[in-house]
C-alpha positions in Angstrom: 0.0 0.0 0.0 1.3 3.5 -0.9 1.8 6.2 1.6 -1.1 8.0 3.0 -1.6 11.7 1.8 -1.8 14.2 4.6 -3.0 17.8 3.8 -2.1 20.5 6.4 -3.9 23.9 6.7 -2.5 26.6 8.8 -4.9 29.4 10.0 -1.9 31.7 10.2 -0.2 32.9 7.1 2.8 34.3 8.7 6.0 32.2 7.8 7.4 31.9 11.4 3.9 31.5 13.0 3.5 29.1 16.2 0.9 27.2 14.3 3.1 26.6 11.3 5.6 25.1 13.8 2.9 23.0 15.3 1.7 21.9 11.9 5.3 20.8 11.0 5.4 18.8 14.3 2.1 17.1 13.5 3.4 16.1 10.0 6.6 14.6 11.5 4.4 12.6 14.0 2.1 11.4 11.3 4.7 10.1 8.9 5.3 8.2 6.6 3.0 10.2 4.3 3.1 12.4 1.3 2.5 15.9 2.7 0.8 18.7 0.9 0.1 22.1 2.4 -3.0 24.1 1.3 -2.5 27.7 0.5 -5.3 29.8 2.2 -4.2 33.0 0.4 -7.6 33.2 -1.4 -9.6 36.3 -2.5 -12.3 37.1 0.1 -15.5 35.2 -0.6 -17.9 37.3 -2.7 -21.1 36.0 -4.3 -20.9 38.7 -7.1 -17.3 37.6 -7.8 -18.4 34.0 -8.0 -21.4 34.7 -10.2 -19.3 36.7 -12.6 -16.1 34.6 -12.8 -16.9 31.3 -11.1 -14.9 29.7 -8.4 -11.4 31.0 -8.4 -8.7 28.7 -9.6 -6.8 28.7 -6.2 -9.9 27.7 -4.5 -10.4 24.8 -7.0 -6.8 23.8 -6.4 -7.4 23.8 -2.6 -10.6 21.8 -2.9 -8.8 19.3 -5.1 -6.0 18.8 -2.5 -8.6 18.2 0.2 -10.5 15.7 -2.1 -7.2 13.7 -2.7 -5.9 13.7 0.7 -6.5 10.7 3.0 -6.5 13.0 6.1 -6.4 16.8 7.0 -4.8 18.4 9.9 -5.7 22.1 10.7 -3.5 24.1 13.0 -4.8 27.5 13.7 -4.5 30.2 16.4 -7.5 31.8 18.1 -8.0 35.4 17.1 -10.4 37.4 19.3 -12.1 34.2 20.7 -12.7 32.8 17.2 -11.0 31.2 14.1 -8.9 33.4 11.8 -10.4 35.2 8.9 -8.2 33.4 6.3 -9.5 29.9 7.7 -13.2 31.0 7.7 -12.8 32.4 4.2 -11.3 29.2 3.0 -14.1 27.2 4.5 -16.6 29.4 3.0 -15.0 29.1 -0.4 -14.7 25.3 -0.4 -18.4 25.1 0.4 -19.1 26.5 -3.1 -17.1 23.8 -4.9 -19.1 21.0 -6.4 -19.3 18.0 -4.1 -18.6 18.1 -0.3 -14.8 17.6 -0.3 -14.4 17.4 3.3 -17.4 15.0 3.9 -16.2 12.0 5.9 -12.6 13.2 5.7 -10.6 12.3 8.9 -9.6 15.7 10.2 -7.6 16.7 13.3 -7.7 20.2 14.8 -4.7 21.6 16.8 -3.7 25.0 18.1 -0.9 27.0 19.6 -1.6 30.4 21.2 0.2 32.9 23.2 -2.5 32.8 25.9 -3.1 30.4 28.6 -6.0 28.3 27.1 -4.0 27.4 23.9 -6.8 28.4 21.5 -9.6 26.5 23.1 -12.4 28.8 22.0 -11.0 29.0 18.5 -10.9 25.2 18.3 -14.5 25.1 19.4 -15.5 27.5 16.8 -13.6 25.7 14.1 -15.2 22.5 15.0 -18.7 24.1 14.7 -17.6 25.6 11.2 -16.7 22.1 10.0 -20.0 20.5 10.8 -21.8 21.7 7.6 -18.8 20.3 5.6 -19.3 16.8 7.1 -15.7 16.4 8.1 -14.9 13.4 10.4 -13.3 15.6 13.1 -11.4 13.7 15.7 -12.4 14.3 19.3 -8.9 13.9 20.9 -6.6 13.8 22.5 -6.9 17.6 22.5 -3.8 19.6 21.4 -4.0 23.1 22.8 -0.5 24.5 23.2 -0.7 27.4 25.8 2.0 30.1 26.0 3.1 28.8 22.7 6.1 31.3 22.3 7.8 29.3 25.1 6.9 25.8 23.8 9.1 25.5 20.8 12.9 25.3 20.7 15.2 27.2 18.3 14.7 24.4 15.7 10.9 24.8 16.0 10.3 21.5 17.9 7.8 21.1 20.5 9.6 20.9 24.0 6.9 20.0 26.6 6.4 16.2 26.9 2.7 16.5 27.7 2.1 18.3 24.4 4.3 15.9 22.6 2.3 12.9 23.9 -1.0 14.6 23.1 0.1 15.3 19.5 1.5 11.8 19.2 -1.9 10.4 20.3 -3.8 12.6 18.0 -1.7 11.9 14.9 -1.9 8.2 15.7 -5.7 8.3 15.8 -5.8 10.4 12.6 -3.6 7.8 10.8 -5.9 5.0 12.0 -9.0 6.8 10.7 -7.3 7.5 7.4 -6.1 3.9 6.9 -9.5 2.5 8.0 -11.3 4.9 5.5 -8.8 3.8 2.7 -9.6 0.2 3.3 
């Protein structure tokens, strides 16, 4: 059997973002896999734009990546007690693509935040936003990295054992779901 394909989505666009580091850790712990990272630099959803020009090519590309992936991991910070605008925008756009590309897709949600809750409210909102898409969102173990600026070493690796174990457990569960779905 060939390697699984894992698609990563980061709710933060910044190159050195905590959630990009956490996403890289998740990929390492999921391996072996073919890894793709979706690009959330999409135009703002606009029904008039869609009507005039159709679904933009970059949205179609993202939807196809989701469709072909065996599993999805989403790492996103919490902004103002919610999910990031770029992540919500991407979810809005992919809902406009033919077929429900996230339906039944094993999906893990993780977060790193500067605050003490690790992005808990943002994760809650993200899980709610994934419901209409029909994603198979794993319930745990939860990965909520609090005080994230102190939780990664100079090489971008997660340093706290409890977070490492939680991420290992979640990625193992995601792999198991993806393999079972693949048959």
